[in-house]
C-alpha positions as CSV (number, residue, x, y, z in Angstrom):
1,M,0.0,0.0,0.0
2,E,1.5,3.3,-1.0
3,R,1.8,5.9,1.8
4,P,0.2,9.3,0.9
5,A,2.4,12.3,1.4
6,W,0.1,13.6,4.1
7,A,0.4,10.4,6.2
8,P,2.9,10.6,9.1
9,R,5.6,8.0,8.9
10,S,4.8,6.8,12.4
11,I,1.3,5.4,11.7
12,D,0.4,1.9,10.5
13,I,-1.7,2.4,7.4
14,S,-2.7,-1.2,7.4
15,L,-5.0,-0.7,10.4
16,P,-8.3,1.1,10.4
17,S,-8.7,4.2,12.4
18,V,-11.9,5.5,14.0
19,S,-11.2,9.1,13.1
20,R,-10.4,8.3,9.5
21,M,-13.6,6.2,9.2
22,Y,-15.5,9.2,10.6
23,D,-13.8,11.3,7.9
24,F,-15.0,8.9,5.3
25,Y,-18.6,9.0,6.6
26,L,-18.5,12.8,6.3
27,G,-17.1,12.6,2.7
28,G,-13.6,13.6,3.6
29,S,-10.4,12.5,1.7
30,H,-8.0,11.8,4.5
31,N,-8.7,8.1,4.9
32,F,-7.1,4.9,3.5
33,E,-8.6,1.9,1.8
34,V,-8.4,-0.1,5.0
35,D,-10.6,2.6,6.7
36,R,-13.1,2.6,3.8
37,V,-13.4,-1.2,3.9
38,A,-14.3,-1.2,7.6
39,A,-16.6,1.8,7.1
40,R,-18.5,0.2,4.2
41,K,-18.9,-3.0,6.3
42,A,-20.5,-0.9,9.1
43,L,-22.7,0.8,6.5
44,E,-24.0,-2.5,5.4
45,F,-25.6,-2.8,8.8
46,M,-26.5,0.8,9.3
47,P,-26.7,2.8,6.1
48,G,-27.7,5.9,8.0
49,L,-24.3,6.3,9.7
50,P,-23.4,9.5,7.7
51,K,-26.6,11.1,8.8
52,I,-25.7,10.4,12.4
53,M,-22.3,12.0,11.9
54,Q,-23.8,15.0,10.2
55,A,-26.2,15.5,13.1
56,N,-23.3,15.2,15.5
57,R,-21.4,18.0,13.6
58,A,-24.5,20.2,13.4
59,F,-25.0,19.8,17.2
60,M,-21.4,20.7,17.8
61,R,-21.7,24.0,15.9
62,R,-24.9,24.9,17.7
63,V,-23.2,24.3,21.1
64,V,-20.2,26.4,20.2
65,R,-22.4,29.3,19.3
66,Y,-24.5,28.8,22.5
67,A,-21.3,28.8,24.6
68,V,-20.1,32.1,23.0
69,E,-23.6,33.6,23.6
70,E,-23.1,32.6,27.3
71,G,-19.8,34.5,27.4
72,I,-17.6,31.4,27.1
73,T,-14.7,31.9,24.7
74,Q,-12.4,29.0,25.6
75,F,-12.9,25.6,24.1
76,L,-11.2,22.3,24.9
77,D,-12.2,19.8,22.3
78,I,-11.1,16.2,23.2
79,G,-11.3,13.5,20.5
80,S,-11.5,16.3,17.9
81,G,-10.6,14.1,14.9
82,I,-9.6,15.1,11.4
83,P,-10.5,18.8,10.7
84,T,-13.5,19.3,8.4
85,F,-15.3,22.5,7.3
86,G,-17.1,24.2,10.2
87,N,-14.8,23.0,12.9
88,V,-14.8,24.3,16.4
89,H,-12.2,27.1,15.9
90,E,-13.9,28.3,12.8
91,V,-17.4,28.6,14.4
92,A,-16.0,30.0,17.7
93,Q,-13.7,32.6,16.1
94,Q,-16.4,33.7,13.7
95,A,-18.7,34.2,16.7
96,H,-16.0,35.8,18.8
97,P,-12.7,36.8,17.2
98,G,-9.9,35.8,19.5
99,A,-11.7,32.8,21.0
100,H,-9.2,30.2,22.2
101,V,-9.4,26.6,21.0
102,V,-7.3,23.6,21.9
103,Y,-7.9,20.3,20.0
104,V,-6.9,17.0,21.6
105,D,-6.5,13.7,19.7
106,H,-4.4,10.6,19.9
107,D,-4.6,9.8,16.1
108,P,-1.4,11.1,14.5
109,V,-3.2,11.8,11.2
110,A,-5.8,13.9,13.1
111,V,-3.0,15.8,14.9
112,A,-0.9,16.4,11.8
113,H,-3.9,17.8,9.8
114,S,-5.0,19.9,12.7
115,Q,-1.5,21.4,12.8
116,A,-1.6,22.2,9.1
117,V,-5.1,23.7,9.4
118,L,-4.1,25.9,12.4
119,E,-0.8,27.2,11.0
120,G,-0.7,30.9,11.6
121,N,-3.7,30.8,14.0
122,D,-2.2,31.9,17.3
123,D,-5.5,31.4,19.1
124,A,-5.8,27.7,18.4
125,D,-3.6,24.7,18.8
126,V,-3.6,20.9,19.0
127,V,-2.3,18.4,21.6
128,A,-1.4,14.8,20.9
129,A,-2.9,13.1,24.0
130,D,-5.5,10.6,25.3
131,L,-8.8,11.3,27.1
132,R,-7.9,8.4,29.4
133,K,-5.0,10.4,30.8
134,P,-6.4,13.8,31.8
135,D,-3.2,14.9,33.5
136,G,-1.3,14.8,30.2
137,I,-3.9,17.1,28.6
138,L,-4.2,19.6,31.4
139,A,-0.4,19.9,31.8
140,S,0.3,20.3,28.1
141,P,2.0,23.6,27.0
142,Q,-0.9,24.2,24.5
143,V,-3.5,24.1,27.2
144,E,-1.4,26.1,29.6
145,R,-0.9,28.8,26.9
146,L,-4.4,29.1,25.6
147,I,-6.8,28.0,28.4
148,D,-7.2,30.1,31.5
149,R,-8.6,27.7,34.0
150,N,-9.8,30.5,36.2
151,R,-12.4,31.4,33.7
152,P,-15.2,29.0,32.3
153,V,-14.3,26.7,29.5
154,A,-16.4,24.6,27.1
155,L,-15.2,21.0,27.4
156,L,-16.3,19.2,24.3
157,L,-16.4,15.4,24.4
158,V,-18.2,14.9,21.1
159,A,-18.5,11.3,19.8
160,I,-15.6,10.1,21.9
161,L,-16.8,8.6,25.2
162,H,-18.4,5.7,23.4
163,F,-14.9,4.6,22.4
164,V,-13.8,4.4,26.0
165,E,-14.5,1.1,27.7
166,D,-15.8,0.9,31.3
167,T,-12.5,-0.8,32.3
168,D,-10.7,2.5,31.5
169,D,-13.1,4.3,33.8
170,P,-14.3,7.1,31.6
171,Y,-16.5,8.6,34.4
172,S,-13.4,9.3,36.5
173,A,-11.6,10.9,33.5
174,V,-14.5,13.2,32.8
175,A,-14.9,14.1,36.5
176,E,-11.1,14.9,36.7
177,L,-11.4,17.2,33.6
178,R,-14.6,18.9,34.9
179,D,-13.1,19.5,38.3
180,A,-10.0,21.1,36.9
181,L,-12.1,23.8,35.1
182,A,-13.6,26.9,36.6
183,P,-17.2,26.9,37.9
184,G,-19.6,27.8,35.1
185,S,-17.8,25.7,32.6
186,L,-19.8,23.6,30.1
187,L,-19.5,19.9,29.7
188,V,-20.7,18.9,26.1
189,V,-21.3,15.2,25.3
190,T,-22.7,13.2,22.4
191,H,-22.8,9.5,22.9
192,A,-23.9,6.4,20.9
193,S,-26.8,4.3,22.2
194,Y,-29.2,1.7,20.9
195,D,-31.9,4.2,21.9
196,G,-33.3,6.0,18.9
197,V,-31.7,3.9,16.2
198,P,-34.4,3.1,13.6
199,L,-33.3,-0.5,13.3
200,P,-33.7,-3.7,15.4
201,Q,-31.0,-3.9,18.0
202,E,-29.6,-7.1,16.5
203,R,-28.8,-5.3,13.3
204,T,-27.2,-2.4,15.1
205,E,-25.0,-4.9,16.9
206,G,-23.5,-5.7,13.5
207,V,-21.9,-2.2,13.6
208,V,-20.7,-2.8,17.1
209,D,-19.0,-6.0,15.9
210,V,-17.3,-4.1,13.1
211,Y,-15.6,-1.7,15.5
212,K,-14.8,-4.6,17.9
213,N,-13.1,-6.4,15.1
214,I,-10.8,-3.4,14.4
215,R,-9.9,-3.2,18.1
216,N,-11.8,0.0,18.7
217,P,-14.9,-1.2,20.7
218,L,-18.0,0.9,20.3
219,I,-19.7,1.1,23.7
220,M,-23.5,1.6,23.4
221,R,-24.5,3.0,26.7
222,S,-28.1,3.6,27.9
223,R,-29.5,7.1,28.6
224,D,-29.0,6.6,32.3
225,E,-25.4,5.6,31.8
226,I,-24.7,8.6,29.7
227,A,-26.5,10.9,32.2
228,R,-23.9,9.8,34.8
229,F,-21.2,11.8,33.0
230,F,-23.1,14.9,34.0
231,E,-23.0,14.3,37.8
232,G,-21.9,17.5,39.5
233,C,-23.4,19.6,36.7
234,D,-26.7,21.4,36.1
235,M,-28.2,20.3,32.8
236,V,-28.8,23.0,30.3
237,E,-32.3,22.9,28.8
238,P,-33.6,20.8,27.1
239,G,-31.4,18.2,28.9
240,L,-30.1,14.9,27.5
241,V,-31.9,14.4,24.2
242,P,-31.4,13.1,20.7
243,M,-29.0,15.5,18.8
244,P,-31.6,17.2,16.5
245,K,-33.7,18.1,19.6
246,W,-31.0,20.1,21.3
247,R,-31.8,23.8,20.6
248,P,-32.5,23.1,16.9
249,D,-32.1,25.8,14.2
250,T,-34.9,24.2,12.2
251,A,-37.8,21.9,12.9
252,S,-36.4,18.6,14.2
253,E,-39.3,16.8,12.6
254,D,-37.6,17.4,9.2
255,E,-34.4,15.5,10.2
256,D,-33.5,12.1,8.9
257,P,-34.7,9.3,11.3
258,Y,-31.1,8.2,11.8
259,S,-30.2,11.6,13.2
260,F,-32.1,10.8,16.4
261,S,-29.7,7.9,17.3
262,G,-28.0,8.3,20.6
263,F,-27.9,11.3,22.9
264,A,-26.5,14.8,23.3
265,G,-26.4,17.1,26.3
266,V,-24.7,20.1,27.9
267,G,-24.1,20.5,31.6
268,R,-22.9,23.5,33.5
269,S,-20.5,22.9,36.4
270,A,-21.4,24.3,39.8
């Protein structure tokens, strides 16, 4: 397999990547054939996956605008993935020039492309780090430079927690990050769930098996399990809901049925 010029030498291009599969679902070009094979297999079970990803991105953009309206101009986006049009820094800095954004991802391709996109942008940066190790994120030079932890921050955990197994204790990681930020910070979460998927659960389990086979387990948590991530926060209206129902710009009834898969919510720390 020929290595594209944009692919860091350090990555194994024979193994599928969750972030590159996500890029493929969104119509991006920074993915390999091995990613496309795995993604197409998942699409056989759930052809509406791209609609879910689009709803996820649309929710993220609404949340960023909401945060700026609430006076929050610092964003810590963990599991940020490969940059696509309308990313957090673009939305935030359009709404508030000078807004600070730090992206965090452990995929070298996502980090490399974020660095290229952010070149010359002194108000945004990227960290190569893992959600499961909050200390490494919080102590990074990029976070120390751009994030003032004495002021509220929007902590974005968008479509990332469902790739963290219970054995890695994602609840403790989220609590550690939340507690390190100033009161009034926002915790933003989207999470996969069997709830809302317009398919029988047995068929959805085919997608779960695809991710399990590529050694990136997809953890489908219940609404109550997802709500646990918000312990210690006051939920922002309308609470923990399907993505199109969180402060929609247009009538949510017009959305594709797949868009209602899983949950999205925003909590404000006390």
